[in-house]
ChimeraX commands (.cxc) that place a marker at each C-alpha (Angstrom):
marker #1 position 3.27,4.72,14.47 radius 0.5
marker #1 position 6.08,5.98,12.24 radius 0.5
marker #1 position 8.39,3.70,10.26 radius 0.5
marker #1 position 11.18,4.30,7.77 radius 0.5
marker #1 position 11.90,1.98,4.83 radius 0.5
marker #1 position 14.25,-0.23,6.88 radius 0.5
marker #1 position 11.64,-0.67,9.60 radius 0.5
marker #1 position 8.98,-1.47,6.99 radius 0.5
marker #1 position 11.32,-4.15,5.57 radius 0.5
marker #1 position 11.34,-5.80,9.01 radius 0.5
marker #1 position 7.55,-6.24,8.75 radius 0.5
marker #1 position 6.94,-6.86,5.04 radius 0.5
marker #1 position 8.79,-9.35,2.80 radius 0.5
marker #1 position 8.66,-7.04,-0.26 radius 0.5
marker #1 position 11.99,-5.95,-1.72 radius 0.5
marker #1 position 13.09,-3.87,-4.71 radius 0.5
marker #1 position 11.47,-3.36,-7.13 radius 0.5
marker #1 position 8.27,-4.32,-5.32 radius 0.5
marker #1 position 8.72,-2.47,-2.02 radius 0.5
marker #1 position 6.30,0.36,-2.81 radius 0.5
marker #1 position 6.04,2.25,0.48 radius 0.5
marker #1 position 8.80,4.70,1.41 radius 0.5
marker #1 position 7.57,5.61,4.88 radius 0.5
marker #1 position 4.73,5.01,7.33 radius 0.5
marker #1 position 3.83,8.42,8.75 radius 0.5
marker #1 position 1.02,7.49,11.15 radius 0.5
marker #1 position -1.25,4.69,12.21 radius 0.5
marker #1 position -2.46,2.35,14.90 radius 0.5
marker #1 position -1.35,-1.30,14.79 radius 0.5
marker #1 position -4.23,-3.56,13.80 radius 0.5
marker #1 position -6.48,-0.61,12.90 radius 0.5
marker #1 position -5.01,1.68,10.22 radius 0.5
marker #1 position -1.84,3.01,8.67 radius 0.5
marker #1 position -0.90,5.99,6.54 radius 0.5
marker #1 position 2.15,5.90,4.31 radius 0.5
marker #1 position 3.81,7.73,1.48 radius 0.5
marker #1 position 5.43,6.78,-1.78 radius 0.5
marker #1 position 7.56,9.30,-3.63 radius 0.5
marker #1 position 6.99,8.51,-7.30 radius 0.5
marker #1 position 10.16,8.73,-9.42 radius 0.5
marker #1 position 10.76,8.45,-13.17 radius 0.5
marker #1 position 13.60,6.03,-12.36 radius 0.5
marker #1 position 11.19,3.24,-11.37 radius 0.5
marker #1 position 11.17,0.14,-13.61 radius 0.5
marker #1 position 7.46,0.41,-14.50 radius 0.5
marker #1 position 8.03,3.70,-16.30 radius 0.5
marker #1 position 10.28,2.05,-18.90 radius 0.5
marker #1 position 7.16,0.80,-20.65 radius 0.5
marker #1 position 4.21,2.61,-19.01 radius 0.5
marker #1 position 4.21,4.73,-21.06 radius 0.5
marker #1 position 7.24,5.90,-23.06 radius 0.5
marker #1 position 6.83,9.64,-23.57 radius 0.5
marker #1 position 3.99,9.93,-21.00 radius 0.5
marker #1 position 4.80,8.27,-17.70 radius 0.5
marker #1 position 1.75,7.15,-15.70 radius 0.5
marker #1 position 2.01,4.96,-12.60 radius 0.5
marker #1 position 0.12,1.72,-13.28 radius 0.5
marker #1 position -3.10,1.47,-11.28 radius 0.5
marker #1 position -2.22,-2.04,-10.16 radius 0.5
marker #1 position 0.91,-0.65,-8.46 radius 0.5
marker #1 position -1.16,2.00,-6.66 radius 0.5
marker #1 position -3.44,-0.76,-5.36 radius 0.5
marker #1 position -0.42,-2.84,-4.34 radius 0.5
marker #1 position 1.05,0.14,-2.45 radius 0.5
marker #1 position -2.27,0.55,-0.60 radius 0.5
marker #1 position -2.24,-3.17,0.23 radius 0.5
marker #1 position 1.30,-2.89,1.58 radius 0.5
marker #1 position 0.25,-0.05,3.88 radius 0.5
marker #1 position -2.67,-2.17,5.09 radius 0.5
marker #1 position -0.32,-5.12,5.60 radius 0.5
marker #1 position 1.89,-2.94,7.81 radius 0.5
marker #1 position -1.16,-2.08,9.92 radius 0.5
marker #1 position -2.22,-5.73,10.21 radius 0.5
marker #1 position 1.23,-7.21,10.75 radius 0.5
marker #1 position 2.28,-4.59,13.31 radius 0.5
marker #1 position 0.22,-6.38,15.93 radius 0.5
marker #1 position 2.53,-8.51,18.10 radius 0.5
marker #1 position 0.39,-11.61,17.40 radius 0.5
marker #1 position 0.95,-11.18,13.64 radius 0.5
marker #1 position 4.71,-10.49,13.64 radius 0.5
marker #1 position 6.52,-12.76,11.19 radius 0.5
marker #1 position 3.34,-13.62,9.29 radius 0.5
marker #1 position 2.29,-12.71,5.74 radius 0.5
marker #1 position -0.71,-10.71,4.54 radius 0.5
marker #1 position -1.83,-12.14,1.19 radius 0.5
marker #1 position -4.33,-10.56,-1.22 radius 0.5
marker #1 position -7.74,-12.18,-1.11 radius 0.5
marker #1 position -9.53,-9.79,-3.44 radius 0.5
marker #1 position -10.07,-6.27,-4.72 radius 0.5
marker #1 position -13.53,-4.69,-4.93 radius 0.5
marker #1 position -14.76,-1.39,-6.31 radius 0.5
marker #1 position -11.34,-0.12,-7.38 radius 0.5
marker #1 position -11.63,3.32,-8.95 radius 0.5
marker #1 position -8.88,5.40,-10.49 radius 0.5
marker #1 position -9.71,9.09,-10.37 radius 0.5
marker #1 position -6.52,10.86,-11.44 radius 0.5
marker #1 position -3.21,9.95,-12.99 radius 0.5
marker #1 position -0.15,9.54,-10.78 radius 0.5
marker #1 position 3.06,10.70,-12.43 radius 0.5
marker #1 position 6.74,11.05,-11.50 radius 0.5
marker #1 position 7.23,13.84,-8.98 radius 0.5
marker #1 position 3.96,13.09,-7.18 radius 0.5
marker #1 position 3.94,12.11,-3.52 radius 0.5
marker #1 position 1.35,9.39,-3.17 radius 0.5
marker #1 position -0.44,9.57,0.20 radius 0.5
marker #1 position -1.67,6.07,1.08 radius 0.5
marker #1 position -4.17,5.23,3.81 radius 0.5
marker #1 position -5.70,1.85,4.57 radius 0.5
marker #1 position -8.15,1.16,7.41 radius 0.5
marker #1 position -8.87,-2.38,8.51 radius 0.5
marker #1 position -12.66,-2.33,8.74 radius 0.5
marker #1 position -13.49,-5.99,9.39 radius 0.5
marker #1 position -11.69,-9.15,10.34 radius 0.5
marker #1 position -12.93,-12.64,11.10 radius 0.5
marker #1 position -10.16,-15.06,11.93 radius 0.5
marker #1 position -7.34,-14.67,9.41 radius 0.5
marker #1 position -9.53,-12.95,6.76 radius 0.5
marker #1 position -10.02,-9.20,6.77 radius 0.5
marker #1 position -11.16,-6.25,4.70 radius 0.5
marker #1 position -9.47,-2.89,4.33 radius 0.5
marker #1 position -10.81,0.40,3.02 radius 0.5
marker #1 position -8.02,2.07,1.04 radius 0.5
marker #1 position -7.53,5.55,-0.44 radius 0.5
marker #1 position -4.57,6.99,-2.35 radius 0.5
marker #1 position -4.27,10.77,-2.74 radius 0.5
marker #1 position -1.94,13.28,-4.36 radius 0.5
marker #1 position -1.98,16.76,-2.82 radius 0.5
marker #1 position -5.20,15.84,-1.01 radius 0.5
marker #1 position -6.95,14.84,-4.26 radius 0.5
marker #1 position -8.16,11.23,-4.48 radius 0.5
marker #1 position -6.17,9.29,-7.07 radius 0.5
marker #1 position -7.59,5.82,-6.33 radius 0.5
marker #1 position -9.70,3.96,-3.81 radius 0.5
marker #1 position -10.70,0.34,-3.29 radius 0.5
marker #1 position -11.85,-2.29,-0.85 radius 0.5
marker #1 position -9.08,-4.84,-0.27 radius 0.5
marker #1 position -9.54,-8.33,1.14 radius 0.5
marker #1 position -6.58,-10.00,2.79 radius 0.5
marker #1 position -5.65,-13.23,4.52 radius 0.5
marker #1 position -3.04,-13.40,7.27 radius 0.5
marker #1 position -1.04,-16.59,7.05 radius 0.5
marker #1 position 2.05,-18.11,8.60 radius 0.5
marker #1 position 5.25,-17.54,6.68 radius 0.5
marker link #1:1,2 radius 0.2
marker link #1:2,3 radius 0.2
marker link #1:3,4 radius 0.2
marker link #1:4,5 radius 0.2
marker link #1:5,6 radius 0.2
marker link #1:6,7 radius 0.2
marker link #1:7,8 radius 0.2
marker link #1:8,9 radius 0.2
marker link #1:9,10 radius 0.2
marker link #1:10,11 radius 0.2
marker link #1:11,12 radius 0.2
marker link #1:12,13 radius 0.2
marker link #1:13,14 radius 0.2
marker link #1:14,15 radius 0.2
marker link #1:15,16 radius 0.2
marker link #1:16,17 radius 0.2
marker link #1:17,18 radius 0.2
marker link #1:18,19 radius 0.2
marker link #1:19,20 radius 0.2
marker link #1:20,21 radius 0.2
marker link #1:21,22 radius 0.2
marker link #1:22,23 radius 0.2
marker link #1:23,24 radius 0.2
marker link #1:24,25 radius 0.2
marker link #1:25,26 radius 0.2
marker link #1:26,27 radius 0.2
marker link #1:27,28 radius 0.2
marker link #1:28,29 radius 0.2
marker link #1:29,30 radius 0.2
marker link #1:30,31 radius 0.2
marker link #1:31,32 radius 0.2
marker link #1:32,33 radius 0.2
marker link #1:33,34 radius 0.2
marker link #1:34,35 radius 0.2
marker link #1:35,36 radius 0.2
marker link #1:36,37 radius 0.2
marker link #1:37,38 radius 0.2
marker link #1:38,39 radius 0.2
marker link #1:39,40 radius 0.2
marker link #1:40,41 radius 0.2
marker link #1:41,42 radius 0.2
marker link #1:42,43 radius 0.2
marker link #1:43,44 radius 0.2
marker link #1:44,45 radius 0.2
marker link #1:45,46 radius 0.2
marker link #1:46,47 radius 0.2
marker link #1:47,48 radius 0.2
marker link #1:48,49 radius 0.2
marker link #1:49,50 radius 0.2
marker link #1:50,51 radius 0.2
marker link #1:51,52 radius 0.2
marker link #1:52,53 radius 0.2
marker link #1:53,54 radius 0.2
marker link #1:54,55 radius 0.2
marker link #1:55,56 radius 0.2
marker link #1:56,57 radius 0.2
marker link #1:57,58 radius 0.2
marker link #1:58,59 radius 0.2
marker link #1:59,60 radius 0.2
marker link #1:60,61 radius 0.2
marker link #1:61,62 radius 0.2
marker link #1:62,63 radius 0.2
marker link #1:63,64 radius 0.2
marker link #1:64,65 radius 0.2
marker link #1:65,66 radius 0.2
marker link #1:66,67 radius 0.2
marker link #1:67,68 radius 0.2
marker link #1:68,69 radius 0.2
marker link #1:69,70 radius 0.2
marker link #1:70,71 radius 0.2
marker link #1:71,72 radius 0.2
marker link #1:72,73 radius 0.2
marker link #1:73,74 radius 0.2
marker link #1:74,75 radius 0.2
marker link #1:75,76 radius 0.2
marker link #1:76,77 radius 0.2
marker link #1:77,78 radius 0.2
marker link #1:78,79 radius 0.2
marker link #1:79,80 radius 0.2
marker link #1:80,81 radius 0.2
marker link #1:81,82 radius 0.2
marker link #1:82,83 radius 0.2
marker link #1:83,84 radius 0.2
marker link #1:84,85 radius 0.2
marker link #1:85,86 radius 0.2
marker link #1:86,87 radius 0.2
marker link #1:87,88 radius 0.2
marker link #1:88,89 radius 0.2
marker link #1:89,90 radius 0.2
marker link #1:90,91 radius 0.2
marker link #1:91,92 radius 0.2
marker link #1:92,93 radius 0.2
marker link #1:93,94 radius 0.2
marker link #1:94,95 radius 0.2
marker link #1:95,96 radius 0.2
marker link #1:96,97 radius 0.2
marker link #1:97,98 radius 0.2
marker link #1:98,99 radius 0.2
marker link #1:99,100 radius 0.2
marker link #1:100,101 radius 0.2
marker link #1:101,102 radius 0.2
marker link #1:102,103 radius 0.2
marker link #1:103,104 radius 0.2
marker link #1:104,105 radius 0.2
marker link #1:105,106 radius 0.2
marker link #1:106,107 radius 0.2
marker link #1:107,108 radius 0.2
marker link #1:108,109 radius 0.2
marker link #1:109,110 radius 0.2
marker link #1:110,111 radius 0.2
marker link #1:111,112 radius 0.2
marker link #1:112,113 radius 0.2
marker link #1:113,114 radius 0.2
marker link #1:114,115 radius 0.2
marker link #1:115,116 radius 0.2
marker link #1:116,117 radius 0.2
marker link #1:117,118 radius 0.2
marker link #1:118,119 radius 0.2
marker link #1:119,120 radius 0.2
marker link #1:120,121 radius 0.2
marker link #1:121,122 radius 0.2
marker link #1:122,123 radius 0.2
marker link #1:123,124 radius 0.2
marker link #1:124,125 radius 0.2
marker link #1:125,126 radius 0.2
marker link #1:126,127 radius 0.2
marker link #1:127,128 radius 0.2
marker link #1:128,129 radius 0.2
marker link #1:129,130 radius 0.2
marker link #1:130,131 radius 0.2
marker link #1:131,132 radius 0.2
marker link #1:132,133 radius 0.2
marker link #1:133,134 radius 0.2
marker link #1:134,135 radius 0.2
marker link #1:135,136 radius 0.2
marker link #1:136,137 radius 0.2
marker link #1:137,138 radius 0.2
marker link #1:138,139 radius 0.2
marker link #1:139,140 radius 0.2
marker link #1:140,141 radius 0.2
marker link #1:141,142 radius 0.2
marker link #1:142,143 radius 0.2
view
């Protein structure tokens, strides 16, 4: 599975400034997806986080991972047109700073699902080095 930003916008409702995935580079619908985000100093969060030392907020890294997982879940034909809503975040760890110029490599695997509720295992890396990881709970709901 490979998707550009326009194709991602057909699956996810997120729009600027909250569309946080530039491209899906691989994956299997309903199982996993791998995406990238090219981090730029021009993004709104960097106006205040932090002036003089830009660091991508951890919550935005987690959101980007969730969006990649949502692409995996909503790529199944049965889920087209639905929403994937956050249900929870467990064991989030931030292991290195993400700064403008970094290419954030995002991978989320859907490890369990019972009905509309599922759990994803998510890892964000920069140059192969883990920047953040977490367990994400989601709920698939009608639009």
